[in-house]
MIBATI-526556 format. One line per 10 residues: number of its first residue (from 1); their letters; for each residue x negated, y, z of N, C-alpha, C, CB. Coordinates in steps of 0.05 Angstrom, whole numbers, plus 5000, padded with zeros to 4 digits. Each point is the difference from the previous one (the first is absolute). Glycine has a CB too. Layout:
# MIBATI-526556
NUM	A	X/Y/Z/X/Y/Z/X/Y/Z/X/Y/Z ~ ...
***
This chain:
# MIBATI-526556
1	MKTFIFDFDG	1118/1686/8414/4985/5006/5024/5002/5029/5007/4968/4962/4989 ~ 5039/5044/5036/5005/5027/5008/4975/5014/5013/5048/4988/5007 ~ 4936/4996/5007/4977/5011/5014/4975/4984/4993/5029/5017/5037 ~ 4950/4997/4955/4974/4988/4995/4980/5010/5020/5010/4996/4951 ~ 4978/4986/5065/4979/5007/5019/4974/4989/4989/5033/4999/5040 ~ 4947/5019/4959/4975/4993/4987/4977/4997/5021/5015/5024/4959 ~ 4968/4957/5036/4974/4999/5012/4984/5023/4987/5001/4949/5009 ~ 4977/5059/5003/4984/5022/4989/4976/4991/4985/5016/5028/5038 ~ 4964/4962/4976/4974/4993/4988/5003/4977/4980/4976/5016/5041 ~ 5016/4989/4934/5002/4979/4980/5027/4999/4986/4968/4975/5026
11	TLCDSYVESL	5052/5036/4986/5027/5001/4989/5007/5027/4987/5014/4965/5034 ~ 4983/5056/4983/5003/5027/4990/4974/5013/4993/5041/5004/5028 ~ 4939/4991/4989/4974/5013/4997/4980/4979/4989/5010/5032/5038 ~ 4976/4976/4941/4980/4982/4988/4974/5001/5016/5020/5008/4954 ~ 4980/4979/5069/4979/5002/5020/4984/4975/5004/5027/5034/5022 ~ 4977/4946/4961/4987/4974/5005/4969/5002/5001/5038/4978/4976 ~ 4950/5034/5004/4971/5001/4998/4989/5017/5023/5002/4994/4950 ~ 5011/5029/5055/4989/5019/5020/5003/4988/5028/5012/5038/4971 ~ 5009/4947/5034/5004/4986/5026/4977/4980/5004/5050/5006/4997 ~ 4943/4979/4983/4978/4981/5003/4973/5013/5003/5027/4967/4973
21	RVMNELAPRF	4970/5056/5014/4975/5015/5004/4997/5009/5029/5002/5015/4952 ~ 5020/4994/5059/5000/5008/5028/4994/4976/5018/5033/5036/4990 ~ 4979/4941/5003/4995/4975/5015/4970/4994/5000/5046/4983/4988 ~ 4941/5020/4989/4971/4995/4998/4984/5020/5016/5007/4980/4955 ~ 5002/5045/5045/4985/5020/5016/5001/4994/5030/5012/5034/4965 ~ 5009/4954/5044/5003/4994/5028/4987/4974/5009/5043/5026/4999 ~ 4949/4958/4981/4989/4973/5006/4976/5001/5019/5016/4986/4956 ~ 4964/5032/5040/4977/5000/5018/5008/5006/5029/4972/5014/4962 ~ 5048/5004/5041/5008/5008/5027/5014/4977/5015/5005/5047/4983 ~ 5011/4937/5002/5016/4980/5013/4989/4972/4996/5039/5028/4993
31	GYNVWDEARF	4939/4969/4992/4986/4975/4998/5012/4979/4982/4985/5010/5044 ~ 5031/4998/4936/5010/4980/4981/4986/5004/4973/5045/4999/5024 ~ 4962/4984/4957/4986/4999/4975/5008/5022/4980/4996/4951/5006 ~ 4984/5060/4980/5006/5018/4978/5008/4983/4976/4967/5036/5018 ~ 5054/4973/4968/5010/4985/4977/4991/5014/4974/5039/4983/5026 ~ 4948/5003/4956/4990/5011/4975/5023/5013/4985/4963/4965/4998 ~ 5033/5061/4995/5022/5014/4986/5007/4987/4973/4984/5042/5023 ~ 4996/4946/4965/5006/4986/4974/5019/4976/5004/4954/5015/4984 ~ 5049/4977/5041/5017/4977/5005/5026/5008/5015/4959/4971/5002 ~ 5047/5054/4999/5024/5009/5014/5026/4986/4991/4978/5044/5005
41	DELRDMGFNE	5024/4950/4970/5024/4988/4990/5005/4972/5011/4995/5026/4959 ~ 4984/4961/5050/5003/4973/5012/5017/5001/5026/4955/4987/4981 ~ 5044/5036/5032/5014/5003/5026/5030/5000/4996/4961/5024/5018 ~ 5048/4984/4958/5029/5001/4994/5013/4972/5003/4992/5039/4969 ~ 4992/4940/5027/5010/4973/4999/4997/4986/5027/4990/4998/4952 ~ 5003/5017/5069/4996/4989/5026/5023/5008/5019/4950/5000/4993 ~ 5060/4980/5022/5019/5007/5022/4984/5012/5022/5030/4963/4987 ~ 4984/5047/5034/4986/5015/5021/4979/4982/5014/5041/5028/5006 ~ 4966/4948/5001/4981/4982/5014/4975/4995/4984/5039/4979/5024 ~ 4966/5016/4950/4977/4995/4982/4983/5025/4997/5027/4966/4975
51	FQAAIGVSLH	4986/5057/5023/4985/5026/4998/4984/5004/5026/5036/5019/4970 ~ 4976/4976/5053/4987/5004/5025/4975/4982/5002/5045/5011/5021 ~ 4958/4965/4971/4977/4981/5000/4978/5009/4981/5031/4963/5013 ~ 4977/5047/4963/4981/5007/4980/4982/5023/5008/5032/4984/4966 ~ 4979/5035/5048/4984/5023/5008/4989/4998/5029/5026/5028/4968 ~ 4985/4952/5046/4989/4995/5027/5009/5019/5021/4962/4980/4978 ~ 5063/5030/5020/5011/5019/5020/5018/4985/5019/4998/5038/4967 ~ 5001/4970/5059/5016/4986/5020/5026/5016/5005/4958/4980/5021 ~ 5063/5007/4988/5025/5013/5005/4999/5022/5020/5022/4957/4988 ~ 4961/5039/5033/4999/5020/5021/4988/5026/4990/4997/4964/5034
61	QLPAIVHEGR	4988/5035/4944/4988/5024/4989/5019/5017/4983/4957/4976/5000 ~ 5065/5011/4991/5017/5013/4980/5011/5027/5008/5012/4954/4986 ~ 4999/5049/5039/5011/5026/5007/4980/5023/4997/5030/4976/5031 ~ 4945/5019/4978/4980/5021/4998/4992/5005/4971/4983/4987/5045 ~ 5015/4992/4939/4993/5003/4972/5022/5015/4985/4974/4957/5001 ~ 5051/5036/5004/5022/5014/4987/5001/5029/5008/5026/4957/5000 ~ 4969/5049/5025/5001/5028/5010/4978/5016/4986/5017/4985/5045 ~ 4959/5004/4954/4978/5015/4987/5004/5002/4970/4969/4984/5036 ~ 5042/4995/4953/5006/5000/4971/5020/5021/4992/4990/4952/4999 ~ 5031/5052/5017/5019/5020/4995/4988/5028/5000/5035/4971/5020
71	KRMRERVASL	4947/5034/4999/4987/5026/5002/4983/5005/4975/4999/4996/5050 ~ 4987/4984/4941/4983/5004/4976/5017/5003/4975/4964/4973/5022 ~ 5058/5013/4976/5018/5003/4977/5012/5027/4999/5009/4951/5001 ~ 4996/5061/5023/5012/5027/5001/4982/5020/4986/5023/4988/5043 ~ 4951/5008/4959/4981/5018/4988/4999/4997/4970/4973/4998/5041 ~ 5039/4980/4949/4999/4994/4971/5027/5002/4986/4962/4971/5009 ~ 5058/5039/5005/5026/5001/4988/5000/5016/4974/5020/4997/5046 ~ 4964/5024/4954/4999/5017/4976/4990/4985/4975/4993/5039/5030 ~ 4992/4939/4974/4989/4986/4978/5018/4977/4991/4954/5012/5016 ~ 5067/4982/4998/5018/4978/4994/5023/5008/4982/4987/4979/5044
81	APVAGLAEAL	5022/5003/4940/5022/5007/4981/5023/4980/5004/4967/5019/4967 ~ 5057/4989/5025/5022/4980/5000/4996/4979/4979/5031/5036/5016 ~ 4981/4941/4988/5000/4979/4980/5012/5011/4974/5004/4964/5036 ~ 4983/5031/4942/5010/5011/4974/5029/4992/4995/4953/4998/4982 ~ 5063/5021/5011/5028/4995/4994/5018/5001/5024/4985/4973/4963 ~ 5004/5030/5061/5015/4999/5024/5018/5024/5004/4964/4972/5020 ~ 5025/5052/4974/5015/5025/5004/5025/4999/4983/4958/5025/5009 ~ 5040/4966/4966/5023/4999/4983/5021/4980/5010/4971/5012/4961 ~ 5019/4965/5050/5018/4980/5010/5016/5010/5025/4969/4965/4983 ~ 5017/5050/5034/5013/5011/5024/5021/5020/4992/4959/4993/5027
91	AGLHERGASL	5035/5024/4953/5019/5019/4990/5024/4986/4988/4963/5033/4991 ~ 5032/4945/4995/5022/4985/4988/5019/4988/5021/4970/4991/4961 ~ 5018/4998/5060/5016/4989/5022/5017/5021/5013/4965/4965/5007 ~ 5022/5058/4998/5014/5022/5013/5024/5010/4983/4957/5014/5023 ~ 5038/4988/4951/5021/5009/4982/5024/4981/5000/4965/5021/4971 ~ 5030/4954/5035/5021/4980/5000/5013/4997/5028/4976/4976/4964 ~ 5016/5043/5054/5013/5001/5026/4988/4983/5022/5040/5009/4975 ~ 4937/4979/5020/4987/4984/5020/4986/5017/5021/4993/4964/4966 ~ 5008/5027/5059/4985/5013/5022/4972/4987/5001/5043/5010/5026 ~ 4937/5007/4979/4973/4991/5000/4987/5004/5028/4996/5010/4951
101	GILTSNSLEN	4989/4970/5058/4986/5003/5025/4973/4986/4999/5043/5002/5024 ~ 4941/5001/4996/4973/4988/5002/4997/4987/5027/4981/5034/4968 ~ 5008/4942/5032/4991/4986/5025/4972/4990/4995/5048/4987/5013 ~ 4933/5022/5002/4972/4993/4995/4985/4998/5026/5002/5023/4957 ~ 4976/4962/5042/4982/4998/5023/4980/5023/4999/5005/4950/5001 ~ 4994/5065/4977/4983/5024/4999/5012/5022/5018/4985/4988/4952 ~ 5000/5033/5053/5009/5021/5018/5020/5018/4986/4957/4998/5025 ~ 5061/5014/4990/5019/5019/4989/4986/5023/4987/5034/4986/5035 ~ 4945/5024/4978/4985/5023/4990/4988/4994/4972/4990/5013/5048 ~ 4998/4964/4949/4988/4992/4974/5022/5000/4978/4964/4973/5024
111	VELFLERNRL	5058/5014/4983/5022/4998/4980/5011/5027/4992/5011/4955/5019 ~ 4994/5062/5001/5011/5026/4994/4981/5017/4983/5026/4998/5043 ~ 4948/5001/4963/4980/5015/4985/5000/4990/4971/4972/5006/5041 ~ 5030/4968/4955/5000/4989/4973/5025/5008/4985/4973/4961/5016 ~ 5050/5037/4996/5025/5007/4987/5001/5029/4992/5023/4964/5026 ~ 4967/5053/4993/5001/5029/4994/4981/5006/4977/5010/5009/5048 ~ 4967/4980/4952/4980/5006/4979/5011/4990/4973/4962/4997/5033 ~ 5051/4980/4966/5008/4989/4975/5030/5005/4993/4965/4965/5007 ~ 5048/5049/5011/5028/5008/4995/5018/4976/4994/4984/5044/4983 ~ 5013/4935/5034/5015/4976/4996/5025/5001/5017/4959/4974/4990
121	GPFEFIHGGS	5062/5014/5001/5025/4998/5016/5024/5005/4983/4975/5015/5040 ~ 5047/4993/4973/5002/5007/5028/5004/4975/5018/5019/5045/4987 ~ 4967/4954/5035/5004/4979/5020/5016/5010/5023/4956/4979/4986 ~ 5065/5007/5022/5017/5008/5022/4988/4994/5027/5039/4993/4970 ~ 4944/4987/5031/4987/4994/5026/4973/4986/4995/5045/4996/5022 ~ 4937/5008/4997/4973/4988/4999/4994/4989/5027/4984/5031/4963 ~ 5011/4943/5039/4991/4988/5025/4972/4991/4997/5047/4985/5011 ~ 4934/5028/5002/4972/4993/4997/4989/4988/5026/4995/5036/4967 ~ 4981/4952/5030/4986/4990/5024/5011/4973/5010/4990/5046/5011 ~ 5026/4940/4974/5009/4974/5009/4976/4981/5001/5046/5007/4980
131	SLFGKARHLR	4956/4972/5038/4978/4981/5001/4999/4984/4974/5004/4997/5051 ~ 4973/4991/4944/4996/4985/4975/5021/4978/4996/4952/5010/5003 ~ 5056/4978/5020/5019/4977/4997/5026/5006/5016/4961/4969/4995 ~ 5046/5056/5008/5025/5007/5014/5021/5014/4983/4972/5004/5040 ~ 5026/4992/4934/5018/5015/4982/5029/4990/5002/4961/5008/4970 ~ 5043/4966/5035/5027/4990/5002/5015/5013/5022/4985/4956/4982 ~ 5002/5048/5041/5013/5013/5022/5007/5029/4993/4974/4971/5032 ~ 5008/5042/4955/5005/5028/4992/5022/5002/4979/4952/5011/5010 ~ 5049/4970/4972/5022/4999/4980/5027/4998/5014/4969/4980/4966 ~ 5032/5002/5054/5025/4997/5015/5008/5025/5014/4990/4951/5006
141	KILKSRKLLA	4990/5063/5005/5006/5026/5014/5011/5020/4980/4963/4990/5033 ~ 5025/5011/4943/5010/5019/4980/5029/4994/4992/4953/5005/4983 ~ 5053/4969/5013/5027/4992/4994/5020/5010/5021/4982/4960/4975 ~ 5010/5036/5050/5017/5007/5023/5003/5030/5003/4986/4958/5023 ~ 4992/5056/4976/5001/5029/5005/5013/5016/4977/4958/4995/5027 ~ 5040/4994/4949/5012/5014/4977/5027/4987/4991/4954/5013/4986 ~ 5054/4967/5030/5026/4987/4995/5002/4989/4971/5021/5031/5034 ~ 4958/4955/4959/4998/4988/4973/5008/4971/5000/4964/5033/4988 ~ 5049/4958/4992/5005/4971/4996/4976/4987/4987/5050/5008/4996 ~ 4941/4970/5015/4976/4986/4989/5004/4993/4971/4991/4982/5045
151	ADVAYVGDEA	5034/5012/4947/5005/4992/4972/4996/5023/4981/5032/4966/5017 ~ 4968/5059/4993/4997/5024/4983/4971/5010/5000/5047/5012/5010 ~ 4935/4974/5003/4973/5010/5004/4979/4981/4987/5015/5023/5043 ~ 4965/4989/4944/4977/4985/4990/4975/5011/5012/5024/4991/4957 ~ 4958/4991/5051/4973/5009/5009/4981/4993/4978/5011/4994/5049 ~ 4974/5025/4941/4982/4997/4977/4971/5001/5010/5033/5022/4969 ~ 4952/4956/5027/4973/4999/5009/4982/4984/4982/5017/5005/5046 ~ 4957/4997/4959/4980/4987/4982/4986/4977/5014/4994/5044/4977 ~ 5014/4950/5047/4986/4978/5015/5020/4979/5009/4965/5033/5015 ~ 5024/4943/4989/5017/4978/5009/5013/5006/5026/4970/4968/4976
161	RDVRAARSAG	5016/5046/5042/5012/5007/5026/5024/5019/4997/4954/4994/5021 ~ 5046/5022/4958/5023/5018/4995/5024/4983/4992/4969/5037/4986 ~ 5027/4943/4998/5022/4982/4992/5011/4985/5024/4980/4995/4954 ~ 5002/4995/5063/5009/4986/5024/5015/5018/5019/4961/4970/4996 ~ 5031/5055/5006/5013/5019/5017/5029/5006/4990/4956/5021/5012 ~ 5046/4982/4962/5026/5005/4988/5019/4976/5005/4979/5029/4965 ~ 5010/4947/5031/5016/4976/5005/5009/4998/5029/4974/4976/4964 ~ 5008/5030/5054/5007/4998/5029/5021/5020/5007/4954/4985/5009 ~ 5046/5039/4979/5019/5021/5006/5026/4996/4985/4962/5031/5009 ~ 5039/4951/4972/5024/4994/4985/5006/5019/4977/5017/4982/5041
171	VTAVAVTWGF	4962/5033/4951/5004/5018/4977/4988/4987/4975/4999/5041/5030 ~ 5007/4971/4946/4990/4990/4975/4970/5004/4999/5043/5009/4977 ~ 4942/4969/5017/4971/5001/4999/4991/5005/4971/4996/4969/5039 ~ 4991/5054/4956/4991/5007/4974/4969/5001/5000/5042/5027/4990 ~ 4945/4955/4995/4971/5000/4999/4991/5014/4975/4999/4956/5026 ~ 4979/5059/4976/4988/5013/4977/4972/4990/4996/5028/5042/5007 ~ 4965/4954/4968/4974/4987/4993/4977/5019/4996/5027/4963/4980 ~ 4978/5063/5023/4979/5020/4994/4984/5008/5025/5028/5016/4963 ~ 4975/4969/5060/4987/5008/5024/4979/4981/5011/5042/5023/5010 ~ 4960/4971/5015/4978/4986/5014/5001/4970/4996/5001/5036/5033
181	NSLRLLGETA	5022/4952/4963/5001/4970/4997/5006/4992/4972/5015/4997/5047 ~ 4975/4979/4946/5003/4990/4973/5028/4989/4995/4952/4989/4999 ~ 5056/5007/4976/5025/4988/4993/5003/4973/5013/5001/5026/4957 ~ 4978/4958/5043/5001/4973/5012/5007/5001/5029/4967/4984/4967 ~ 5019/5034/5047/5004/5002/5029/5028/5010/5007/4951/5009/5006 ~ 5058/5011/4979/5027/5010/5004/5021/4979/4994/4984/5046/4988 ~ 5011/4938/4990/5019/4980/4992/5005/4979/5022/4986/5008/4953 ~ 4993/4986/5063/5003/4980/5021/5020/5008/5021/4952/4987/4991 ~ 5054/5039/5011/5019/5009/5020/5028/5002/4990/4963/5026/5021 ~ 5041/4967/4953/5026/5000/4987/5016/5025/5004/5000/4951/5007
191	PDHTLSHPRE	4990/5072/4983/5016/5025/5002/5025/4999/4983/4957/5025/5008 ~ 5062/4992/4998/5025/5001/4984/4994/5010/4972/5027/5007/5042 ~ 4955/5012/4956/4992/5012/4975/4970/5004/4999/5046/5023/4996 ~ 4942/4973/4981/4972/5006/4996/4997/5019/4977/4986/4955/5018 ~ 5002/5068/4986/4998/5021/4980/4971/5004/4991/5041/5022/5019 ~ 4955/4982/4955/4973/5004/4990/4995/5029/4991/5000/4952/4986 ~ 5021/5064/5014/4997/5028/4992/5021/5017/5015/4981/4988/4954 ~ 5011/5036/5055/5020/5017/5015/5026/5005/4986/4961/5021/5020 ~ 5039/4979/4953/5025/5005/4986/5022/4980/5006/4973/5020/4963 ~ 5018/4956/5046/5019/4979/5006/5016/5006/5026/4970/4967/4978
201	LVELGSRKR	5019/5051/5038/5015/5009/5024/5027/5013/4992/4956/5007/5024 ~ 5043/5009/4955/5025/5013/4991/5020/4980/4990/4973/5041/4988 ~ 5018/4939/4998/5018/4979/4991/5012/4985/5024/4973/4995/4957 ~ 5010/5000/5063/5010/4986/5024/5020/5017/5015/4957/4976/5003 ~ 5038/5050/4997/5019/5018/5014/5027/5002/4988/4961/5026/5013 ~ 5042/4965/4962/5025/5000/4986/5016/4974/5004/4980/5032/4967 ~ 5007/4948/5046/5012/4974/5004/5009/4995/5028/4971/4983/4964 ~ 5047/4998/5039/5007/4991/5027/4979/4979/5009/5049/5009/4992 ~ 4951/4985/5034/4980/4981/5010/5003/4973/4987/5000/5023/5043
***
């Protein structure tokens, strides 16, 4: 694999709990349910529609919730850490000649602040602010603009929608189990590879598709 494109939240950044705390903070403003923090792990096993029904949020509210959530997460970047073992894995991929990039629905500003603070990389490109369900289109744009062959590219993400986006764009779908979705949920999307620890990224980088 020559190019690895990463999702950000839950994949590079250990932001699962903090993201849900922000979601709870915004609940009174937008009128959806607060989710008991002791039950946060239950949400990992829910697809988007099930999650939406569980907290009682409507689709038309999502753009405003996401916008406000990004602003609040920006204030907390200093308190967030990379997934354990991730920095070493990125360094290992880079040493083996892999190109690294990021495609995320989070804002470019949030991602750059996090990378700078934690000295992660090197990333050759960062595409931020994609819509929650528009990653396949952005992946195709990246392939075209950077003249990449889909067979040489992997998209690494922690959610079922990331796997679906990779499949739609024709790149290798790599699911990681340390993020927002459970192994069961990820397995239903049939990713090309499922990783349980960042060190496995380096092993994958040494293999062909």
